[in-house]
VOGU-3710 file (C-alpha; in Angstrom, 3 decimals, decimal comma):
1> malrdagvvd> 25,695/20,202/15,079  22,596/18,654/16,648  23,019/16,850/19,956  23,901/13,192/19,475  23,651/10,307/21,924  24,632/6,816/20,756  23,714/7,655/17,174  20,441/9,427/18,082  20,092/13,075/17,069  18,271/15,112/19,723
11> wtgrfeqlaa> 16,568/17,813/17,647  14,332/18,831/20,529  17,283/19,491/22,794  19,194/21,389/20,124  16,147/23,474/19,226  15,663/24,506/22,844  19,354/25,418/23,193  19,423/27,543/20,049  16,009/29,167/20,475  16,979/30,372/23,949
21> heaalggdel> 19,721/32,548/22,378  18,173/33,249/18,973  18,885/36,977/18,958  22,634/36,447/19,347  23,109/33,607/16,859  25,431/33,797/13,863  24,663/32,501/10,370  25,614/28,852/10,932  23,674/28,650/14,195  20,625/30,329/12,679
31> delgqaawfv> 20,771/27,828/9,817  20,890/24,983/12,320  18,023/26,518/14,285  16,007/26,605/11,078  16,616/22,902/10,534  15,981/21,956/14,180  12,755/23,996/14,244  11,566/22,325/11,019  12,339/18,870/12,397  10,404/19,448/15,636
41> grddvsvraw> 7,433/21,021/13,879  8,046/24,700/14,777  7,605/26,051/11,256  7,214/29,651/12,382  10,647/29,606/14,009  12,119/27,706/11,060  11,037/30,357/8,538  12,262/33,201/10,739  15,614/31,554/11,411  16,403/30,703/7,786
51> erahlryldd> 15,354/34,160/6,634  17,723/35,773/9,146  20,456/33,250/8,363  20,394/34,021/4,649  20,748/37,751/5,366  23,593/37,152/7,831  25,384/34,962/5,248  25,007/37,663/2,611  26,497/40,224/5,010  29,408/37,848/5,542
61> gdlasavrcv> 29,896/37,352/1,791  28,903/33,645/1,878  26,552/33,434/-1,109  26,461/29,618/-1,270  25,231/29,316/2,330  22,675/32,084/1,780  21,322/30,235/-1,256  21,134/27,011/0,759  18,946/28,714/3,383  16,722/30,242/0,712
71> fwlgftlseh> 16,355/26,850/-0,981  15,161/25,204/2,222  12,810/28,078/2,921  11,164/27,609/-0,472  11,199/23,819/-0,181  9,647/23,576/3,280  7,004/26,231/2,616  5,988/24,435/-0,575  5,870/21,120/1,300  3,406/22,664/3,735
81> gdavrggawm> 1,182/23,812/0,899  2,226/27,476/1,000  2,903/27,695/-2,732  2,808/31,502/-2,843  5,526/32,123/-0,266  7,443/29,062/-1,394  7,460/30,331/-4,969  8,543/33,784/-3,808  11,575/32,349/-2,052  12,468/30,249/-5,070
91> grlmelcera> 12,341/33,475/-7,094  14,716/35,013/-4,573  17,036/32,035/-5,064  17,111/32,644/-8,821  18,035/36,280/-8,240  20,880/35,364/-5,916  22,227/32,757/-8,321  22,527/35,406/-11,052  25,074/37,365/-9,023  28,636/37,688/-10,206
101> datpatdaar> 29,989/35,818/-7,183  27,986/32,669/-8,003  29,721/29,371/-7,194  29,381/25,758/-8,366  27,133/25,176/-5,346  24,782/27,997/-6,322  24,787/26,748/-9,932  23,687/23,332/-8,648  20,920/24,881/-6,535  19,673/26,945/-9,460
111> alcvaagafa> 19,661/23,948/-11,830  17,773/21,876/-9,244  15,098/24,548/-8,840  14,652/24,916/-12,611  14,146/21,153/-12,971  11,829/20,914/-9,962  9,794/23,824/-11,297  9,259/22,085/-14,653  8,196/18,896/-12,878  5,825/20,783/-10,549
121> rgdaeasvpl> 4,170/22,407/-13,571  3,413/18,940/-14,946  6,064/18,901/-17,669  7,814/15,695/-16,638  9,285/15,118/-20,100  11,088/18,473/-20,073  12,250/17,992/-16,486  14,170/14,774/-17,211  17,160/16,465/-18,968  16,933/19,401/-16,554
131> frtaierada> 17,374/17,060/-13,609  20,311/15,476/-15,446  21,911/18,925/-15,645  21,228/19,448/-11,936  22,886/16,113/-11,145  25,972/17,103/-13,119  26,165/20,516/-11,427  25,728/18,989/-7,970  28,412/16,409/-8,704  30,813/19,126/-9,860
141> aadadalala> 30,123/21,096/-6,678  30,514/17,990/-4,483  27,104/18,878/-3,000  25,705/15,551/-1,763  22,371/17,037/-0,709  21,687/18,613/-4,092  22,895/15,424/-5,788  20,451/13,274/-3,796  17,503/15,604/-4,417  18,279/15,964/-8,132
151> tmgrgralla> 18,646/12,200/-8,537  15,369/11,698/-6,693  13,691/14,243/-8,957  14,986/12,570/-12,102  13,758/9,191/-10,887  10,265/10,548/-10,263  10,242/12,281/-13,651  11,327/9,100/-15,431  8,516/7,214/-13,718  6,041/9,838/-14,851
161> vgrveeafae> 7,056/9,427/-18,506  7,061/5,614/-18,336  10,817/4,953/-18,369  10,421/2,606/-15,445  13,688/0,663/-15,444  15,753/3,853/-15,592  13,580/5,418/-12,913  14,040/2,609/-10,419  17,803/2,679/-11,017  17,857/6,393/-10,116
171> ldrvmlliad> 15,760/5,842/-6,998  18,116/3,089/-5,890  21,025/5,531/-6,321  19,330/7,971/-3,964  19,053/5,320/-1,282  22,691/4,326/-1,713  23,804/7,950/-1,392  21,948/8,202/1,906  23,281/4,849/3,098  26,830/6,024/2,390
181> grvsdraagp> 26,355/8,828/4,903  27,077/11,579/2,383  23,645/13,186/2,597  22,639/15,444/5,485  19,592/14,699/7,613  17,701/17,662/6,144  17,921/16,157/2,641  17,705/12,496/3,693  14,201/12,830/5,169  12,382/14,195/2,112
191> aycaviasll> 14,418/11,959/-0,210  13,492/8,818/1,726  9,795/9,693/1,773  9,582/10,719/-1,868  11,373/7,588/-3,065  9,268/5,193/-0,986  6,042/6,953/-1,961  7,052/6,611/-5,631  7,822/2,910/-5,189  4,546/2,149/-3,406
201> grgdverarv> 2,641/4,222/-5,939  4,041/2,077/-8,748  3,547/-1,204/-6,925  7,230/-1,947/-6,318  6,593/-3,534/-2,949  9,896/-5,414/-2,834  12,001/-2,252/-3,002  9,604/-0,295/-0,802  9,810/-2,925/1,935  13,612/-2,681/2,053
211> wtrelgdwcd> 13,759/1,114/2,041  10,876/1,444/4,519  12,988/-0,437/7,055  15,839/1,979/6,336  13,520/4,983/6,718  12,206/3,592/9,986  15,739/3,279/11,355  16,503/6,836/10,233  13,350/8,222/11,870  14,106/6,343/15,084
221> aqrglepfrg> 17,501/8,054/15,191  15,924/11,558/15,050  14,576/12,478/18,495  11,714/14,959/18,280  11,235/14,470/14,533  7,879/15,704/13,192  7,803/16,196/9,376  8,537/12,603/8,295  7,415/10,550/11,284  3,816/10,257/10,089
231> ectlhrasvl> 4,760/9,364/6,513  7,331/6,859/7,727  4,793/5,184/10,022  2,181/5,128/7,278  4,581/3,539/4,787  5,343/0,951/7,442  1,613/0,298/7,935  1,202/-0,395/4,204  4,053/-2,903/4,235  2,804/-4,532/7,454
241> qlggeweaat> -0,687/-4,958/5,999  0,647/-6,684/2,901  2,726/-8,963/5,121  -0,310/-10,043/7,149  0,647/-8,147/10,325  -2,761/-6,514/10,539  -2,793/-5,705/14,241  0,535/-3,860/14,017  -0,535/-2,150/10,788  -3,782/-0,951/12,369
251> aaaelvcate> -1,944/0,403/15,391  0,499/2,256/13,126  -2,255/3,762/10,961  -4,309/4,828/13,980  -1,237/6,439/15,539  -0,849/8,613/12,439  -4,577/9,409/12,513  -4,206/10,640/16,083  -1,013/12,683/15,691  -0,486/13,790/12,075
261> krtetlanaw> -0,892/17,457/11,111  -0,337/17,308/7,357  -3,617/16,980/5,505  -2,485/14,576/2,782  -0,716/12,220/5,176  -3,666/12,302/7,581  -6,122/11,513/4,781  -3,982/8,585/3,649  -3,806/7,319/7,233  -7,599/7,301/7,566
271> yraadlhrva> -7,878/5,441/4,262  -5,323/2,841/5,381  -7,187/2,390/8,670  -10,448/1,964/6,750  -9,039/-0,800/4,581  -7,661/-2,620/7,613  -11,061/-2,404/9,326  -12,713/-3,700/6,148  -10,620/-6,838/5,743  -11,113/-7,619/9,443
281> grpaaahdal> -14,901/-7,399/9,163  -15,444/-4,098/10,998  -17,666/-2,282/8,470  -18,887/0,495/10,783  -15,332/1,495/11,714  -14,307/1,241/8,061  -17,129/3,532/6,913  -16,289/6,060/9,621  -12,615/6,112/8,601  -13,560/6,526/4,939
291> rraaalgrev> -15,772/9,501/5,791  -12,810/11,147/7,500  -10,513/10,398/4,550  -13,066/11,752/2,060  -13,548/14,931/4,113  -9,816/15,556/3,719  -10,016/15,093/-0,049  -8,850/11,472/-0,331  -10,247/9,152/-3,024  -11,890/6,271/-1,147
301> qptlallhrd> -11,910/3,595/-3,841  -11,543/0,673/-4,064  -12,077/0,190/-0,317  -15,596/1,672/-0,383  -16,598/-0,574/-3,283  -15,254/-3,629/-1,494  -17,265/-2,679/1,592  -20,376/-2,545/-0,602  -19,415/-5,936/-2,023  -19,060/-7,421/1,466
311> agdlssawag> -22,564/-6,122/2,247  -23,993/-7,619/-0,951  -24,590/-4,245/-2,634  -22,942/-5,049/-5,953  -24,630/-2,209/-7,862  -23,093/0,461/-5,624  -19,764/-1,336/-5,669  -19,704/-1,407/-9,462  -20,788/2,237/-9,823  -18,030/3,418/-7,491
321> lqaaratavq> -15,383/1,412/-9,283  -16,482/2,677/-12,690  -16,100/6,251/-11,497  -12,670/5,475/-10,012  -11,512/3,815/-13,244  -12,117/7,089/-15,053  -9,906/9,086/-12,680  -7,314/6,755/-11,120  -3,883/7,627/-12,477  -1,336/6,304/-9,991
331> pavraevlaa> -0,429/2,808/-11,230  -0,822/0,884/-7,960  -4,156/2,540/-7,173  -5,412/1,995/-10,711  -4,357/-1,651/-10,569  -6,186/-2,185/-7,273  -9,323/-0,535/-8,681  -9,174/-2,785/-11,753  -8,601/-5,905/-9,638  -11,640/-5,002/-7,535
341> atrvaldrgr> -13,656/-4,292/-10,699  -12,796/-7,763/-11,995  -14,087/-9,411/-8,817  -17,264/-7,337/-8,600  -18,062/-7,901/-12,285  -17,715/-11,654/-11,736  -19,947/-11,477/-8,653  -22,532/-9,768/-10,881  -22,209/-12,515/-13,486  -20,718/-10,105/-16,063
351> vaeadaaahe> -17,792/-12,118/-17,404  -17,200/-9,814/-20,390  -16,923/-6,771/-18,111  -14,576/-8,667/-15,826  -12,444/-9,669/-18,798  -12,200/-6,037/-19,936  -11,053/-4,934/-16,471  -8,526/-7,792/-16,334  -7,080/-6,743/-19,696  -6,718/-3,127/-18,501
361> laacaasfdt> -4,961/-4,464/-15,430  -2,613/-6,532/-17,605  -1,640/-3,419/-19,573  -0,908/-1,566/-16,318  1,208/-4,458/-15,037  3,115/-4,655/-18,328  3,918/-0,932/-18,212  5,462/-0,989/-14,740  6,455/-4,662/-14,518  6,579/-5,086/-10,744
371> lylralsara> 5,924/-8,390/-9,031  2,935/-6,964/-7,131  1,192/-5,745/-10,279  1,972/-8,984/-12,112  0,441/-10,965/-9,245  -2,741/-8,867/-9,307  -2,992/-9,313/-13,074  -2,401/-13,070/-13,052  -5,044/-13,590/-10,371  -7,578/-11,475/-12,257
381> hgevaladgr> -7,031/-13,454/-15,467  -7,318/-16,712/-13,552  -10,599/-15,645/-11,961  -12,013/-14,645/-15,354  -10,954/-17,948/-16,948  -12,564/-19,812/-14,057  -15,861/-17,998/-14,534  -15,623/-18,581/-18,276  -15,540/-22,370/-17,803  -11,798/-22,789/-18,474
391> padaltalrt> -10,486/-24,248/-15,197  -7,235/-25,563/-16,686  -6,323/-22,116/-18,048  -7,411/-20,578/-14,776  -5,190/-22,890/-12,779  -2,083/-21,882/-14,744  -2,660/-18,171/-14,116  -3,671/-18,665/-10,484  -0,612/-20,782/-9,688  1,555/-18,000/-11,154
401> awaawrrlda> -0,207/-15,441/-8,965  0,101/-17,608/-5,856  3,852/-18,039/-6,380  4,224/-14,267/-6,691  2,271/-13,622/-3,489  4,445/-16,149/-1,703  7,571/-14,382/-2,935  6,151/-11,061/-1,724  5,340/-12,633/1,674  1,709/-11,588/1,247
411> pydaaltris> -0,329/-14,282/3,074  -3,755/-12,646/2,675  -3,519/-12,305/-1,093  -2,010/-15,771/-1,334  -4,976/-17,189/0,604  -7,515/-15,426/-1,630  -5,736/-16,884/-4,637  -5,878/-20,372/-3,118  -9,663/-20,140/-2,850  -9,803/-19,660/-6,614
421> iatairdigd> -7,241/-22,430/-7,102  -9,441/-24,759/-5,048  -12,456/-23,874/-7,165  -10,515/-24,566/-10,366  -9,319/-27,915/-9,043  -12,879/-28,775/-8,059  -14,133/-27,915/-11,548  -11,493/-30,170/-13,075  -12,855/-32,991/-10,924  -10,319/-33,303/-8,094
431> adgaelefda> -12,508/-32,969/-4,976  -9,757/-34,079/-2,579  -7,279/-31,555/-3,992  -9,881/-28,803/-3,768  -10,552/-29,642/-0,127  -6,841/-29,362/0,699  -6,602/-25,955/-0,969  -9,732/-24,715/0,787  -8,357/-25,900/4,126  -5,031/-24,138/3,537
441> argvleglga> -6,766/-20,876/2,670  -9,113/-21,214/5,640  -6,203/-21,606/8,055  -4,541/-18,405/6,855  -7,743/-16,341/6,813  -8,724/-17,550/10,281  -5,280/-16,589/11,563  -5,620/-13,126/10,061  -9,201/-12,651/11,200  -10,413/-11,971/7,647
451> ipdlarlera> -14,104/-12,375/8,432  -15,701/-11,309/5,104  -13,363/-13,499/3,084  -13,905/-16,457/5,390  -17,618/-16,139/4,662  -16,897/-16,155/0,922  -14,679/-19,200/1,352  -17,402/-21,116/3,146  -19,837/-20,284/0,356  -17,328/-21,678/-2,141
461> vaataavadp> -16,948/-24,832/-0,037  -20,726/-25,198/0,113  -20,858/-24,950/-3,669  -18,293/-27,728/-3,850  -20,400/-29,918/-1,591  -23,506/-29,158/-3,621  -21,738/-30,411/-6,725  -20,740/-33,580/-4,871  -24,284/-34,549/-3,763  -26,905/-32,417/-5,515
471> glsrrerevl> -29,801/-34,624/-4,415  -29,454/-34,017/-0,682  -31,412/-31,348/1,182  -29,625/-29,024/3,578  -30,875/-31,009/6,588  -29,864/-34,297/4,957  -26,386/-32,897/4,406  -26,157/-31,955/8,081  -27,237/-35,462/9,085  -24,769/-37,076/6,641
481> vlvsrgwsnr> -21,888/-35,058/8,083  -22,723/-36,324/11,581  -23,227/-39,898/10,348  -19,777/-39,735/8,758  -18,394/-38,845/12,204  -19,823/-42,074/13,623  -22,608/-40,456/15,614  -25,670/-42,461/16,617  -29,205/-41,402/15,708  -29,812/-40,375/19,306
491> riaehlflse> -26,741/-38,140/19,447  -27,617/-36,591/16,074  -31,181/-35,970/17,278  -29,946/-34,201/20,425  -27,477/-32,099/18,451  -29,984/-30,992/15,796  -32,966/-30,791/18,185  -34,884/-33,464/16,262  -36,623/-36,666/17,296  -34,825/-39,978/16,749
501> rtvarhvgsi> -37,630/-41,036/14,392  -37,045/-37,942/12,225  -33,303/-38,631/12,121  -33,995/-42,244/11,120  -36,166/-40,998/8,243  -33,401/-38,659/7,111  -30,840/-41,471/7,221  -33,111/-43,707/5,158  -33,621/-40,946/2,600  -29,865/-40,337/2,415
511> laklgvpsrs> -29,126/-44,025/1,768  -31,769/-44,106/-0,956  -30,556/-40,940/-2,698  -26,918/-42,005/-2,586  -27,758/-45,535/-3,674  -25,742/-47,124/-0,857  -26,787/-49,978/1,459  -25,495/-48,871/4,871  -24,320/-46,082/7,133  -20,701/-47,133/6,607
521> aatayafehg> -21,167/-46,917/2,831  -22,723/-43,457/3,244  -19,717/-42,449/5,355  -17,343/-43,633/2,625  -19,323/-41,650/0,058  -19,162/-38,548/2,254  -15,392/-38,725/2,549  -14,906/-39,541/-1,131  -16,934/-36,508/-2,236  -15,788/-33,984/0,364
531> vaag> -19,091/-33,933/2,228  -17,587/-35,087/5,521  -15,857/-31,721/5,975  -19,276/-30,243/6,731
//
């Protein structure tokens, strides 16, 4: 067994102990060396140890243990992108499982590989019953590791064919098996990561948040762990970003960028870092991170399009999103692309195009029915209704979205939704209510440091003020704000670098345009129509 200290497994220490005596190790110790080497990132030693272990087990007549070593050889090589050698070892497993001395454990391993092979070839429909067979064989063999991996595989296959409710039930079973302590560390790591990746990919943020905490605790208990540490940290960064903990999320993503070796995980880390830089108003850093993600083969939408939007380049934003809509398959990614397409289309004044994107998003949300996707869809429909001159309809959808974001503990998305709510309330005629909503959104965005969205909020507030007093010039509005604060002409003149005579002329013009007799009446008008907020 690996060294343990107060619940922490010291894989580094155990690897060093076993590697020092590798030539003299028996089958069990070679198997453990293979696992320890894999966990500390020494893949060369891992392959050598498991290969020797499987031969030693065969010499000892222990077919089940030999098959277990061969399975992990094929699995880990495939995980590292070595499909040729991984496939060769899986072929070896099939040969061994055909022997006359096969056992229930080898039957379970064979059934699991057959199902996984069908899924890897893209035949998810065929793999569903095959994984069911693997589950039954693993259960009969009392093989908790094979049971967890087969259940995980069936859950992923069910997701792929759209049987979402069944899929999530299977993924929950995997997590419960691990929580019960029946699954070994070597199976728990890949099961955790695959389940959480599936949940995040389908927008099930509620489940992913719970299991990410569990994965984090598991990783923290594995000293020297390499294969899952980066994925675990990246999953945590995604959850932290949604929860408004942007500084911690950025630190987590940048840690993975600096230490990760796996190409896919590293590319995803650069993309996550880019999105965090974008929302915080660091476009240069965001573009640099996107270049790194793209160089590693990562799709960079919708973050790149939203960067273009922040810069006012709506044509490039729209072109990028249109291309992404044609290729995005993963539900959460597709939903985020469609949500961004809705916003950019509205910014371009193309309500019909926005409505089409919102309807696509609604279909995606209906298929997977997670709170996150429903919130994205409700907000998109509310924004379209608002642009279409239906503020009452918009308000219903936007309130639904806001409640969902609150339930998800997603302050940034909730604040963005409140900006649209404020605009809808303004359009209905409630200036005071709109001001309260704008203020609430502003407080959250300021706390987060969401610079681009704060700028958009202030433009929305300015539009509200323009509706309240369309006859005032920009300078007259500035003067009215200061008048409403009780400032004298002299103080206003000093603040705005004007002469007192010029300020007096502006005040006279303001009184005439508003049709009020005095400064106090102008102040009352300013507060009544939301102009006093400045």
